[in-house]
matplotlib code that plots the C-alpha trace (Angstrom):
import matplotlib.pyplot as plt

x = [144.9, 142.7, 143.9, 141.6, 140.2, 138.5, 136.7, 134.7, 131.6, 130.1, 126.4, 126.6, 128.7, 132.4, 132.5, 130.2, 132.3, 135.5, 134.1, 132.7, 135.9, 138.0, 135.8, 136.1, 139.9, 139.8, 139.9, 137.8, 136.1, 134.7, 132.4, 131.4, 129.0, 127.7, 124.2, 123.4, 119.9, 121.6, 123.0, 120.4, 122.3, 125.5, 123.6, 122.0, 125.4, 127.0, 124.2, 124.4, 128.2, 127.9, 130.2, 130.0, 130.8, 131.2, 129.0, 129.8, 128.8, 131.6, 131.2, 134.3, 133.3, 133.3, 136.5, 134.8, 132.9, 136.2, 138.1, 135.2, 135.1, 138.9, 139.0, 136.2, 138.3, 141.5, 139.7, 138.3, 141.3, 144.3, 145.2, 144.1, 146.0, 144.3, 142.4, 140.6, 139.5, 136.6, 134.0, 133.7, 131.4, 131.3, 130.7, 130.0, 130.0, 132.2, 134.2, 132.0, 128.8, 129.9, 129.0, 131.6, 129.5, 129.5, 133.3, 134.0, 131.7, 133.6, 136.9, 135.7, 134.5, 137.0, 140.2, 139.7, 137.8, 140.9, 143.3, 141.1, 140.7, 144.4, 145.5, 143.3, 144.9, 148.5, 149.6, 148.4, 149.9, 153.2, 153.3, 152.7, 155.2, 152.8, 149.7, 148.4, 146.5, 144.7, 142.8, 140.3, 141.3, 140.4, 141.9, 140.8, 143.6, 146.1, 144.2, 142.0, 138.6, 135.9, 133.4, 135.2, 137.8, 136.6, 136.4, 139.7, 141.4, 140.4, 141.7, 145.0, 145.3, 144.7, 147.3, 149.9, 148.9, 149.4, 152.5, 154.1, 153.3, 154.8, 158.0, 158.9, 156.3, 156.2, 159.9, 160.6, 157.9, 157.2, 153.9, 152.4, 150.5, 148.6, 146.1, 143.6, 142.8, 139.6, 138.0, 134.2, 132.4, 128.9, 127.4, 125.4, 128.4, 127.9, 124.2, 124.5, 126.8, 124.1, 121.4, 123.4, 123.7, 120.0, 119.1, 121.1, 119.5, 120.6, 122.2, 122.3, 121.4, 124.8, 127.9, 128.9, 125.6, 126.6, 129.9, 128.3, 125.7, 128.4, 130.2, 127.1, 126.1, 129.5, 129.1, 127.1, 129.7, 132.6, 130.8, 130.9, 134.7, 135.4, 133.0, 133.7, 131.7, 132.4, 133.5, 136.1, 137.6, 137.5, 139.5, 142.2, 142.0, 142.5, 145.4, 147.1, 146.6, 147.7, 150.8, 154.2, 155.4, 152.3, 152.3, 152.0, 149.5, 147.5, 144.9, 142.1, 141.4, 142.9, 140.8, 142.2, 145.7, 145.2, 143.9, 146.7, 149.5, 151.3, 151.6, 152.5, 154.6, 157.9, 156.8, 153.6, 153.2, 154.9, 157.7, 160.5, 159.5, 159.1, 162.7, 164.0, 162.3, 163.6, 167.1, 167.1, 165.5, 166.2, 169.3, 167.7, 166.0, 164.7]
y = [93.3, 94.7, 94.0, 91.9, 93.0, 90.7, 92.1, 90.5, 91.9, 94.1, 94.0, 97.4, 100.3, 100.3, 97.2, 98.9, 102.1, 100.2, 98.1, 101.2, 103.2, 100.2, 99.8, 103.5, 103.2, 100.6, 97.3, 94.3, 94.0, 90.8, 92.0, 89.2, 88.6, 85.7, 85.8, 87.3, 88.0, 91.1, 92.6, 95.2, 98.1, 97.1, 96.9, 100.3, 101.9, 100.3, 101.6, 105.1, 105.1, 103.6, 100.8, 97.0, 94.5, 90.8, 89.8, 86.3, 84.6, 84.1, 83.2, 83.9, 81.2, 78.5, 77.3, 75.6, 78.9, 80.8, 78.3, 78.1, 81.9, 82.2, 79.4, 81.0, 84.2, 82.3, 80.4, 83.7, 86.0, 83.9, 85.8, 88.0, 91.3, 92.7, 91.1, 93.4, 91.5, 93.7, 91.4, 91.7, 92.0, 94.3, 93.1, 95.2, 93.1, 92.7, 89.4, 88.3, 88.9, 87.3, 83.6, 81.2, 80.9, 84.6, 85.0, 82.1, 83.8, 87.1, 85.3, 83.1, 86.0, 88.8, 86.7, 83.3, 84.9, 87.0, 84.1, 81.8, 84.3, 85.3, 81.6, 81.0, 83.8, 83.6, 80.7, 82.6, 85.9, 84.2, 82.4, 85.7, 87.6, 90.4, 91.1, 93.2, 91.8, 94.4, 93.8, 96.3, 96.5, 99.3, 101.7, 98.8, 96.8, 99.1, 100.5, 98.4, 100.0, 99.6, 96.8, 96.0, 93.6, 90.7, 92.7, 94.4, 91.0, 89.9, 93.1, 92.9, 89.4, 90.6, 93.3, 90.7, 88.3, 90.9, 92.4, 88.9, 88.2, 91.6, 90.6, 87.7, 86.8, 90.4, 90.9, 87.3, 87.2, 90.8, 91.1, 93.8, 93.5, 96.3, 97.0, 99.9, 101.4, 103.5, 105.0, 105.0, 104.6, 105.9, 102.7, 99.7, 98.1, 100.0, 99.6, 95.9, 95.7, 97.4, 95.2, 92.1, 93.4, 94.2, 90.7, 89.1, 91.0, 94.6, 96.4, 93.7, 94.3, 93.7, 95.4, 96.6, 98.5, 102.0, 101.7, 100.7, 103.3, 105.9, 104.5, 104.5, 108.0, 109.3, 107.6, 110.4, 113.0, 110.8, 110.2, 113.9, 113.7, 110.0, 108.9, 109.1, 108.2, 105.0, 106.9, 108.8, 105.6, 103.9, 106.8, 105.9, 102.2, 103.0, 105.4, 102.6, 100.1, 102.5, 103.7, 102.9, 101.8, 100.7, 101.2, 98.3, 100.2, 103.5, 105.3, 106.9, 110.2, 112.8, 111.4, 107.9, 109.3, 111.1, 108.0, 105.8, 108.3, 106.8, 103.5, 104.9, 108.0, 106.3, 104.3, 105.8, 103.4, 100.3, 100.2, 100.8, 97.9, 95.7, 96.5, 95.9, 92.5, 91.5, 92.5, 90.8, 87.5, 87.1, 89.3, 91.6, 89.1, 90.7]
z = [110.1, 112.8, 116.3, 118.4, 121.8, 124.3, 127.3, 130.0, 131.9, 129.2, 130.1, 131.9, 133.1, 132.5, 130.4, 127.8, 127.8, 127.3, 124.5, 122.6, 123.0, 121.8, 118.7, 118.0, 118.3, 115.5, 117.4, 116.5, 119.8, 121.3, 124.1, 126.4, 129.3, 131.2, 129.8, 126.3, 127.6, 129.2, 126.0, 125.3, 126.9, 125.1, 121.7, 122.3, 123.1, 120.0, 117.8, 119.2, 118.7, 115.2, 115.9, 115.5, 118.2, 118.3, 121.3, 122.8, 126.0, 128.5, 132.1, 134.1, 136.7, 133.9, 132.4, 129.5, 128.7, 128.7, 126.6, 124.0, 123.7, 123.3, 120.7, 118.7, 118.5, 117.6, 114.9, 113.4, 113.8, 114.7, 117.9, 120.7, 121.1, 124.2, 127.1, 129.6, 132.7, 133.6, 135.1, 138.8, 141.8, 144.8, 148.3, 151.4, 154.6, 157.6, 157.8, 160.8, 158.8, 155.5, 154.9, 153.5, 150.4, 149.8, 150.4, 148.0, 145.3, 145.5, 145.2, 142.4, 140.3, 141.1, 141.4, 139.9, 136.9, 136.1, 136.4, 134.3, 131.5, 131.5, 131.5, 128.4, 126.3, 127.5, 125.2, 122.2, 123.2, 124.1, 120.7, 118.9, 120.9, 121.7, 123.8, 126.7, 129.7, 131.7, 134.9, 136.3, 139.9, 142.3, 144.8, 147.0, 145.5, 147.3, 150.3, 152.6, 153.4, 156.0, 155.3, 152.0, 153.3, 151.4, 148.1, 148.8, 149.5, 146.0, 144.4, 146.4, 145.0, 141.4, 141.9, 143.0, 140.2, 137.5, 139.1, 139.2, 135.5, 134.6, 136.4, 134.0, 131.4, 130.2, 129.5, 128.4, 125.7, 124.8, 126.6, 128.8, 132.1, 133.7, 136.5, 136.5, 139.8, 139.8, 142.8, 142.5, 139.2, 138.5, 137.3, 138.3, 140.1, 143.3, 143.2, 142.7, 145.7, 147.9, 146.4, 147.3, 150.9, 151.0, 149.7, 152.5, 155.3, 154.9, 157.8, 160.5, 164.1, 165.6, 167.0, 163.6, 162.9, 164.1, 162.2, 158.9, 159.3, 159.6, 156.6, 154.5, 155.6, 154.3, 151.0, 149.4, 150.4, 149.2, 145.9, 145.0, 144.6, 144.3, 141.6, 137.9, 134.8, 133.1, 130.0, 132.0, 133.4, 130.0, 128.6, 131.1, 130.3, 126.5, 127.2, 129.1, 126.4, 123.6, 125.5, 124.0, 127.5, 129.3, 133.1, 135.4, 137.4, 137.0, 139.1, 137.1, 139.1, 141.4, 144.2, 143.6, 143.5, 146.8, 148.6, 147.4, 147.6, 150.6, 148.7, 145.3, 145.9, 145.2, 142.1, 140.6, 137.6, 139.1, 136.5, 138.9, 141.1, 138.0, 137.0, 140.5, 140.8, 137.4, 138.2, 141.7, 140.6, 136.9, 136.4, 134.0, 131.8, 128.6]

ax = plt.figure().add_subplot(projection="3d")
ax.plot(x, y, z, "-o")
ax.set_aspect("equal")
plt.show()
């Protein structure tokens, strides 16, 4: 029986690349997005690759939408082998500049979306005694960065959430949990973050203006080494999923490794800490 693969946020960029590579690897891929009106790029990519995808609406901010999608897959295939939590939003604003509504929106999509989707699949994976939950995090999940504190806060939280699940749900029920930590990705993600900033007033005339101008001026230089293609990042994602012993965390480039080195040097893939927590809290369960 073909293994089933559920991924969120496949209307552009990394989501499309992961969906295509998973289908090429033999998975039955359920590629989801909030609005099916935005499926054209995905359909073109699937046609070009010669693969078939099951495209379903799923809004990570709507529990009913998530539950409906998951139940559709369970009814059709009896289980879900892989969940990739890819849907997310960028946000470039200082804390003082960000509105409460904006901060709640970033948290709802980037953190709550991951938690809602994971909660929906866990009972089925646990009952089957197998499954892999992957969350697309960021180097911003390990290293705080200028004007990205709200975004980084959500990614730090995602890392803690996945790391916690890996500490007991994984060994107790035979599941795997991983976070993927890219640097920059050449896709619409970064552009959408800048568009969002522009739509809410652009660079504001305040005390932060000279600092954000310096930050943005350096973005092009950083991009030459930091940014990868979506396909390159998707290859790392698939390598993680197909590994015999999947890592708890993995960076996707040399630039990302360099940025995060001070936090990862002693435990690059997170498995040493996973074992230590398991031994200290649950006496080596599993």
